[in-house]
C-alpha positions as CSV (number, residue, x, y, z in Angstrom):
1,M,-0.2,0.4,0.3
2,K,3.0,2.3,0.5
3,T,4.2,1.4,-2.3
4,Y,1.0,2.6,-4.1
5,L,1.2,6.0,-2.9
6,T,4.5,6.8,-2.8
7,L,5.0,6.2,-6.1
8,F,1.9,8.1,-7.4
9,L,2.1,11.1,-5.7
10,F,6.4,10.7,-6.4
11,F,5.3,10.4,-10.6
12,S,2.7,12.9,-10.5
13,Y,4.5,15.7,-9.2
14,W,7.3,14.9,-11.4
15,L,5.1,15.2,-14.3
16,Y,3.7,18.7,-13.3
17,L,7.1,19.7,-13.2
18,I,8.0,19.0,-15.9
19,Q,5.2,21.2,-17.4
20,V,6.0,24.0,-15.2
21,T,8.1,26.1,-17.9
22,L,10.9,27.9,-16.5
23,A,10.4,31.2,-15.8
24,T,12.4,33.6,-18.0
25,P,13.6,37.2,-17.8
26,T,12.0,40.7,-18.6
27,Q,12.7,42.8,-21.5
28,H,10.6,45.5,-23.4
29,I,7.8,43.9,-26.1
30,P,8.6,44.7,-29.2
31,D,6.4,47.2,-31.2
32,Q,5.0,44.3,-33.4
33,I,3.6,41.2,-32.3
34,D,4.2,38.5,-33.7
35,T,0.6,37.0,-34.3
36,T,1.6,34.2,-36.6
37,A,3.7,32.7,-33.7
38,I,1.4,33.5,-31.7
39,D,-1.2,31.1,-33.3
40,S,0.2,28.2,-33.5
41,F,0.8,27.8,-29.6
42,I,-2.6,28.5,-29.2
43,K,-3.4,25.7,-31.5
44,E,-0.4,23.3,-30.0
45,Y,-2.0,23.5,-26.7
46,L,-5.4,22.6,-27.2
47,Q,-4.3,20.0,-28.8
48,K,-2.3,18.7,-26.0
49,T,-4.1,19.8,-23.8
50,N,-7.6,18.3,-25.5
51,I,-9.3,21.6,-24.1
52,S,-12.4,22.2,-25.9
53,G,-12.7,25.5,-27.0
54,I,-11.0,28.9,-25.5
55,A,-11.0,32.5,-27.1
56,V,-8.2,34.9,-26.3
57,A,-7.4,38.4,-27.0
58,I,-4.4,41.6,-27.0
59,V,-5.0,44.7,-26.5
60,D,-2.6,47.6,-26.2
61,K,-4.2,51.4,-24.8
62,N,-6.1,52.3,-27.9
63,K,-7.1,48.9,-29.9
64,I,-7.1,45.3,-30.0
65,L,-4.4,43.9,-31.9
66,F,-5.3,39.6,-31.4
67,S,-8.5,38.2,-30.8
68,K,-9.3,35.2,-31.9
69,G,-11.7,31.6,-30.6
70,Y,-10.7,28.6,-30.9
71,G,-13.1,25.1,-30.7
72,Q,-16.3,24.7,-29.9
73,T,-19.3,25.4,-27.3
74,T,-21.4,21.7,-26.2
75,S,-23.5,23.6,-28.5
76,N,-21.7,23.0,-31.5
77,H,-21.5,26.6,-32.4
78,I,-18.0,28.1,-33.2
79,I,-15.7,30.2,-30.8
80,T,-15.1,33.6,-31.6
81,G,-14.4,36.6,-30.0
82,D,-17.8,37.8,-29.1
83,T,-18.4,33.6,-27.7
84,P,-19.5,34.6,-24.0
85,F,-17.0,32.5,-21.0
86,A,-18.5,32.1,-17.9
87,I,-15.6,34.9,-16.2
88,A,-15.5,33.4,-12.6
89,S,-13.4,35.1,-10.1
90,L,-12.6,38.0,-13.2
91,S,-15.2,39.0,-11.7
92,K,-13.6,40.0,-8.3
93,S,-11.6,42.9,-10.3
94,F,-15.6,44.7,-11.6
95,T,-16.9,44.5,-8.2
96,A,-14.0,46.3,-6.2
97,L,-14.1,48.6,-9.5
98,A,-17.4,49.6,-8.3
99,V,-16.4,50.1,-5.0
100,M,-13.6,53.3,-6.1
101,Q,-16.0,54.7,-8.2
102,L,-17.9,55.2,-4.7
103,V,-15.2,56.3,-3.0
104,D,-14.5,58.7,-6.1
105,A,-17.9,60.2,-5.6
106,G,-17.4,60.3,-1.6
107,K,-20.1,57.6,-0.5
108,I,-17.5,55.4,0.4
109,N,-14.9,56.0,2.8
110,L,-11.9,52.9,2.6
111,T,-11.1,52.6,6.1
112,L,-14.4,52.4,7.5
113,P,-16.1,49.4,8.9
114,V,-18.3,47.6,6.7
115,A,-20.6,47.6,9.1
116,H,-21.0,51.8,9.1
117,Y,-22.7,51.0,5.5
118,L,-24.5,48.0,6.1
119,P,-26.0,48.1,9.9
120,T,-27.6,44.8,9.6
121,F,-24.1,43.1,8.6
122,H,-22.3,40.9,12.0
123,I,-20.4,38.0,12.5
124,N,-20.4,35.5,15.4
125,D,-17.2,37.0,15.9
126,P,-16.8,41.0,18.3
127,E,-14.1,42.1,16.7
128,G,-15.9,41.3,12.8
129,A,-17.8,44.8,13.4
130,K,-13.9,46.1,12.8
131,I,-14.0,44.8,9.6
132,T,-12.8,47.4,7.1
133,V,-14.3,48.5,3.4
134,A,-10.2,47.8,2.4
135,Q,-9.8,44.5,4.1
136,L,-12.1,43.5,2.3
137,L,-10.9,44.6,-1.0
138,Y,-7.3,43.1,0.0
139,Q,-8.8,39.8,1.8
140,T,-7.6,40.3,4.6
141,S,-10.6,40.4,6.7
142,G,-10.1,37.7,8.6
143,L,-12.8,35.8,7.1
144,S,-11.7,32.7,5.3
145,D,-13.0,29.8,4.8
146,L,-11.7,27.4,8.0
147,G,-14.4,30.5,9.7
148,F,-16.9,29.4,7.6
149,P,-17.1,27.2,4.3
150,D,-19.7,28.7,2.1
151,M,-19.2,26.5,-0.2
152,K,-20.3,23.1,1.2
153,L,-23.6,25.2,3.1
154,D,-26.5,25.7,1.5
155,Q,-26.2,28.5,-1.1
156,P,-28.2,32.1,-1.0
157,H,-30.0,33.6,-3.7
158,S,-29.4,37.0,-2.9
159,L,-26.9,39.1,-1.3
160,E,-29.2,39.9,0.9
161,R,-29.2,36.0,2.4
162,A,-25.6,35.9,1.8
163,M,-25.4,39.0,4.9
164,V,-27.4,36.6,7.0
165,N,-25.9,33.4,6.2
166,L,-22.3,34.9,7.3
167,Q,-23.4,36.0,10.5
168,Q,-22.8,32.1,11.3
169,A,-19.6,32.9,10.5
170,H,-16.0,32.9,12.6
171,L,-12.9,34.6,12.3
172,T,-9.7,32.8,11.4
173,N,-7.6,35.5,12.8
174,N,-8.7,39.4,14.2
175,P,-8.8,42.2,10.9
176,G,-5.8,43.4,8.9
177,Q,-3.8,40.6,9.7
178,K,-2.9,38.2,7.5
179,Y,-4.0,37.5,4.1
180,H,-6.9,34.2,3.0
181,Y,-8.4,35.0,-0.4
182,Y,-12.3,34.2,0.4
183,N,-14.9,35.2,-1.4
184,P,-17.7,36.2,0.3
185,N,-15.8,39.2,1.3
186,Y,-16.5,40.5,-2.0
187,Q,-20.2,39.6,-1.7
188,I,-20.1,41.9,1.3
189,L,-18.6,44.5,-1.6
190,A,-21.7,43.4,-3.9
191,R,-23.9,44.5,-1.3
192,L,-22.3,47.9,-0.4
193,I,-22.6,48.1,-3.8
194,E,-26.8,47.6,-3.7
195,V,-27.3,50.1,-0.8
196,V,-25.0,52.5,-1.2
197,G,-25.2,53.3,-4.4
198,K,-28.7,52.5,-4.4
199,E,-29.7,49.9,-7.1
200,D,-29.5,46.5,-7.5
201,F,-26.3,45.0,-7.7
202,S,-26.1,44.1,-11.0
203,N,-27.7,47.2,-12.7
204,Y,-24.6,48.8,-12.0
205,L,-22.4,47.2,-13.2
206,K,-24.8,47.3,-16.3
207,K,-25.2,50.3,-16.0
208,H,-21.2,52.2,-14.1
209,I,-19.6,49.5,-15.6
210,F,-20.8,47.5,-19.0
211,D,-22.2,50.2,-20.8
212,P,-20.2,53.1,-21.1
213,L,-17.5,51.0,-22.1
214,H,-19.7,48.7,-24.6
215,M,-19.5,45.5,-23.2
216,N,-22.9,44.8,-25.0
217,H,-22.6,40.5,-24.4
218,T,-21.7,41.0,-21.0
219,V,-24.3,40.3,-17.6
220,N,-24.0,40.1,-14.2
221,V,-25.5,37.0,-12.3
222,T,-26.8,35.9,-9.1
223,H,-25.7,32.2,-9.1
224,T,-24.7,29.7,-11.4
225,Q,-28.7,27.8,-12.7
226,E,-28.2,31.5,-14.2
227,F,-25.4,31.0,-16.4
228,Y,-27.6,29.8,-18.4
229,T,-31.4,31.6,-18.6
230,K,-30.1,35.3,-17.6
231,T,-27.4,35.1,-20.1
232,G,-30.5,35.0,-23.3
233,G,-29.0,31.0,-23.8
234,N,-25.8,32.2,-25.2
235,L,-23.7,30.5,-23.1
236,A,-23.7,26.6,-23.6
237,K,-22.5,24.4,-20.6
238,G,-18.5,24.1,-19.7
239,Y,-16.5,21.1,-20.0
240,Y,-14.6,18.1,-16.6
241,S,-11.4,16.8,-17.9
242,L,-11.6,12.1,-17.4
243,F,-8.3,10.6,-18.4
244,G,-7.9,12.8,-21.0
245,T,-12.0,13.3,-22.3
246,S,-14.0,16.4,-22.0
247,L,-17.2,16.0,-21.0
248,P,-19.6,18.6,-21.1
249,K,-21.8,19.4,-17.8
250,E,-23.9,22.0,-15.8
251,E,-21.5,24.5,-13.2
252,Q,-22.0,23.1,-9.5
253,D,-25.0,24.9,-7.8
254,W,-23.3,27.5,-6.4
255,F,-24.0,31.6,-5.1
256,V,-21.7,33.8,-6.8
257,S,-22.7,38.0,-7.5
258,G,-19.8,40.0,-6.9
259,S,-17.1,36.9,-6.8
260,A,-17.6,34.9,-10.0
261,G,-21.0,36.1,-11.5
262,M,-20.0,37.6,-14.1
263,V,-20.8,36.5,-18.1
264,S,-18.6,37.8,-21.0
265,T,-16.6,37.9,-24.1
266,V,-12.9,38.3,-25.3
267,N,-13.3,41.6,-27.4
268,D,-16.0,42.6,-24.3
269,M,-13.0,41.8,-21.6
270,S,-10.4,43.6,-24.1
271,N,-12.3,47.4,-23.3
272,W,-12.2,46.6,-19.6
273,L,-8.8,45.9,-20.1
274,R,-8.2,49.8,-21.7
275,L,-9.2,50.7,-19.4
276,Q,-7.3,49.5,-17.1
277,L,-4.0,50.9,-18.8
278,N,-5.4,53.9,-20.1
279,N,-6.1,54.9,-16.3
280,G,-9.8,54.7,-15.6
281,T,-10.3,56.4,-19.0
282,I,-11.1,54.6,-22.3
283,D,-12.1,56.2,-25.6
284,S,-12.3,59.5,-23.4
285,T,-14.9,58.3,-20.8
286,Q,-13.1,58.2,-17.3
287,L,-14.8,55.6,-15.2
288,L,-12.9,56.0,-12.6
289,S,-9.9,58.6,-11.6
290,T,-6.3,58.6,-11.9
291,K,-5.6,57.7,-8.0
292,G,-8.7,55.2,-7.8
293,I,-7.1,53.1,-10.9
294,R,-3.4,53.3,-8.4
295,I,-4.7,52.1,-5.4
296,L,-7.4,49.5,-6.6
297,H,-3.4,48.1,-8.5
298,T,-1.4,48.6,-5.6
299,P,-1.4,45.4,-2.5
300,P,-1.9,46.9,1.2
301,T,1.5,47.7,3.3
302,G,2.1,45.9,6.8
303,V,0.6,41.9,5.4
304,K,2.3,39.7,3.7
305,S,0.5,39.9,0.2
306,N,0.4,40.7,-2.7
307,Y,-3.3,40.8,-3.9
308,A,-5.1,44.2,-4.5
309,M,-8.1,44.9,-5.2
310,G,-9.1,42.1,-6.6
311,W,-5.6,42.0,-8.6
312,K,-2.5,39.9,-7.7
313,A,1.0,42.1,-8.8
314,G,3.7,40.7,-9.5
315,N,7.4,41.3,-10.4
316,N,7.7,44.4,-13.7
317,G,4.7,45.9,-13.2
318,E,2.9,43.2,-13.9
319,L,-0.9,42.5,-12.4
320,S,-3.2,39.6,-13.3
321,H,-5.9,37.4,-11.8
322,G,-7.4,34.2,-12.5
323,G,-10.6,32.5,-12.0
324,I,-11.7,28.8,-12.3
325,L,-15.0,27.0,-11.8
326,W,-15.6,23.6,-12.2
327,T,-16.5,23.8,-16.3
328,Y,-14.8,27.2,-17.4
329,Q,-11.7,28.6,-16.9
330,S,-10.1,33.0,-17.3
331,E,-7.0,34.5,-16.7
332,Q,-6.5,38.8,-17.2
333,T,-2.9,39.8,-17.1
334,L,-1.7,43.4,-17.9
335,L,1.7,44.4,-18.2
336,T,2.0,48.4,-17.0
337,K,5.0,49.0,-17.7
338,E,4.8,47.7,-21.9
339,G,1.4,48.9,-21.6
340,Y,-0.9,45.2,-22.2
341,G,-3.5,43.1,-21.8
342,I,-4.0,40.1,-22.1
343,V,-7.4,37.8,-21.7
344,V,-8.0,34.4,-22.2
345,L,-11.9,32.6,-21.5
346,C,-11.9,28.6,-21.3
347,N,-14.8,26.5,-21.7
348,N,-13.1,23.1,-19.5
349,G,-13.3,23.8,-15.8
350,I,-10.0,23.5,-13.3
351,N,-8.3,19.9,-13.6
352,A,-4.8,18.8,-11.5
353,F,-3.3,18.1,-14.7
354,Q,-3.8,21.1,-17.2
355,D,-1.2,24.2,-16.4
356,F,-3.7,26.9,-17.1
357,H,-1.2,29.3,-15.9
358,G,1.5,28.1,-17.9
359,F,-1.0,29.0,-20.8
360,M,-0.7,32.4,-19.8
361,E,2.4,32.3,-19.0
362,G,3.5,32.2,-22.6
363,I,1.4,34.0,-23.9
364,I,3.7,36.8,-22.4
365,T,6.5,34.6,-23.5
366,L,5.8,34.8,-27.2
367,L,4.9,38.7,-26.8
368,R,8.8,39.6,-25.8
369,N,9.6,38.0,-28.3
370,Q,11.6,35.3,-26.1
371,P,11.6,31.2,-27.1
372,I,9.1,29.3,-24.9
373,G,10.9,26.2,-22.9
374,A,10.4,22.4,-23.7
375,S,6.3,21.0,-23.4
376,G,5.5,18.9,-21.0
377,I,3.3,16.1,-21.7
378,S,-0.5,16.1,-22.8
379,N,-3.5,15.4,-21.5
380,N,-3.1,12.3,-23.7
381,G,0.0,11.2,-21.7
382,Y,-1.6,12.1,-17.9
383,A,-4.4,9.8,-19.3
384,M,-2.4,7.2,-20.0
385,L,-0.4,7.1,-17.1
386,S,-3.3,7.8,-15.1
387,I,-4.6,4.6,-16.2
388,L,-1.5,2.2,-15.9
389,A,-1.5,3.6,-12.4
390,I,-5.1,2.3,-11.8
391,G,-4.3,-1.0,-13.5
392,I,-1.2,-1.3,-11.1
393,A,-3.0,-0.9,-8.2
394,L,-5.4,-3.0,-9.4
395,G,-3.3,-5.7,-10.2
396,M,-1.1,-5.0,-6.8
397,G,-4.6,-6.2,-4.6
398,I,-5.6,-8.8,-7.1
399,Y,-2.1,-10.3,-5.7
400,R,-1.8,-9.1,-2.3
401,L,-5.8,-10.6,-1.9
402,Y,-4.6,-14.0,-3.4
403,R,-1.4,-13.7,-1.3
404,S,-3.2,-12.9,1.8
405,S,-2.7,-16.0,3.6
406,K,0.9,-15.4,3.8
407,W,0.0,-12.8,6.3
408,I,-1.3,-15.8,8.4
409,V,1.8,-17.5,8.1
410,N,3.7,-14.3,9.3
411,Y,2.2,-13.8,12.0
412,S,2.0,-17.5,13.2
413,K,5.3,-17.0,13.2
414,G,6.9,-13.5,12.7
415,S,5.9,-9.8,15.4
416,K,2.5,-10.0,16.2
417,W,2.9,-6.8,17.0
418,R,4.2,-5.9,13.3
419,S,2.0,-7.6,11.9
420,W,-0.8,-5.9,12.8
421,F,0.9,-2.4,12.4
422,V,1.3,-3.7,8.8
423,L,-2.3,-4.9,8.4
424,S,-3.0,-0.6,10.2
425,L,-1.2,0.2,7.2
426,R,-4.0,-0.6,5.4
427,L,-6.7,1.9,6.3
428,I,-4.5,4.7,5.6
429,P,-6.0,4.8,2.0
430,C,-9.0,4.7,3.2
431,C,-8.3,7.9,6.1
432,L,-6.8,9.6,2.9
433,L,-9.7,8.8,0.4
434,I,-12.4,10.5,3.8
435,F,-10.4,12.7,5.2
436,M,-9.8,14.5,1.6
437,P,-12.1,17.6,1.8
438,H,-9.5,18.0,5.1
439,L,-6.8,18.1,3.5
440,I,-7.2,20.1,0.5
441,A,-8.2,22.9,3.7
442,F,-5.7,22.0,5.2
443,A,-3.2,22.4,2.1
444,S,-5.0,25.6,1.3
445,G,-7.3,27.0,3.1
446,R,-10.1,26.5,0.6
447,V,-13.0,24.2,2.1
448,L,-14.3,21.8,-1.0
449,H,-17.0,19.4,-1.4
450,W,-16.9,16.2,-2.9
451,E,-18.6,17.0,-6.4
452,G,-16.0,19.4,-6.9
453,I,-13.2,17.9,-5.4
454,F,-14.3,14.9,-8.1
455,L,-14.4,17.1,-10.5
456,M,-11.0,18.9,-10.0
457,M,-8.4,15.9,-9.7
458,P,-11.4,12.8,-11.0
459,E,-8.0,10.3,-11.8
460,I,-6.5,11.4,-9.0
461,M,-9.6,10.2,-7.1
462,I,-11.0,7.2,-9.1
463,W,-7.3,5.8,-8.2
464,L,-7.3,6.9,-4.6
465,G,-10.3,5.2,-4.3
466,I,-9.5,1.7,-6.0
467,V,-6.6,1.7,-3.5
468,A,-9.2,1.8,-0.5
469,I,-11.3,-0.6,-2.0
470,V,-8.3,-2.8,-2.8
471,N,-6.6,-2.6,1.1
472,I,-10.0,-2.7,2.4
473,L,-10.7,-5.9,1.3
474,I,-7.7,-7.3,2.4
475,A,-7.4,-6.4,5.7
476,C,-11.0,-7.7,6.1
477,R,-9.6,-11.2,4.4
478,Q,-6.5,-11.4,6.8
479,L,-9.3,-10.8,9.6
480,I,-11.3,-13.0,8.8
481,L,-8.5,-16.0,7.8
482,L,-6.5,-15.0,12.0
483,T,-11.0,-16.0,12.6
484,K,-10.8,-19.2,11.3
485,A,-7.0,-20.1,12.1
486,R,-8.0,-19.7,15.8
487,K,-10.9,-21.4,15.9
488,S,-9.1,-24.4,14.2
489,D,-6.5,-23.5,17.0
490,L,-3.9,-23.2,14.7
491,I,-3.0,-20.0,16.2
492,A,-2.7,-19.1,19.6
493,S,-4.6,-16.1,20.4
């Protein structure tokens, strides 16, 4: 059993290291981008990963330099620059800008507690009254999945109801002390926008952001089920990956307003990126002050975090943010020093064997006129290795099951405590399976439900499930043989 686990984890980690390309030094982007090389790179990536559909756009301050769709939707429509995708957590940057618009208007003070504007907001912790608007934006409120695992609980159907649910939440640490990525932080901000802006959150976004940016194919929804009902039927189901094959699936039931509820296109998102690059102004229309944009893009001081307001600050002026759902992925990047923006939208969800961030890094590398590193193993390769690992687990399990009688011989002739110790080790895969949500929470700080864990890494979960079942069968057979041997007085108690 230990051999199964050690070999598979080592093998998976080694393959992942091969897949990730080495970072390369930053240099200025050339005046003309090589769209042919970018197009070839995207096609190669799709072929390697078996991703069903993707759209990419690259902009500068003034125009779209590259916009193209690849593949098909689950409804068999060819993907273009105007094909809608669920953009997941890229939505947070829109919520943040909406808050900063109200700051510009003098209606919100970032340093005041959010309870000053939302008197009904309180959590099951006296320190919660000190949470400021800025701390919500910076994800340093002290709230986290460990104090209130919102994805595992009954989902609300309005922002107002989401605030009621949060009354059960506990702080993981005092406000302002530590960064925790937590979706309800941005749900609270969305409710703040409704109350202070005196209009529905989705309507606010449309009136103050989408319409001025001519984002005509962009909408915000409250719940994932509305992806398919409030988008005019334009958004198709996305995919999840299983053994290198993309399988269509509706997104799981999840409350997403403010944190991950937007549907958009790369052409619409191009105007959004241009707004960021032009310090809050686009085509003579100012949506946010230059100061507001600067605050929006700058991480907090005094906290170990690179998270700004809906953006993550990287090296050399890079700003980025990723978005993941179980059937869609997205990523946006601003190269502020060079003046370029990139958005990638994908209709395949998160998968442990796909390096989606590496795809964005590949495009950036090409824009900087640098060579792409060696290509990693394809999804088909991972699929074959996963099937091989499952086959080995089954084969070794059947062999061990057949050889269970040898354990009885060792028990009767050797050290009994050692035999019991070996037998107890067979429970480890089962324990790993049972406590997987807790292990993920410990490692990442995010609490996921079982369906989400399976969709994220189905091959690993299938393998672990088989290993757990086989080892339980072996342990049960060994105990049965031991009981029979004792009844026959072949082994002393």
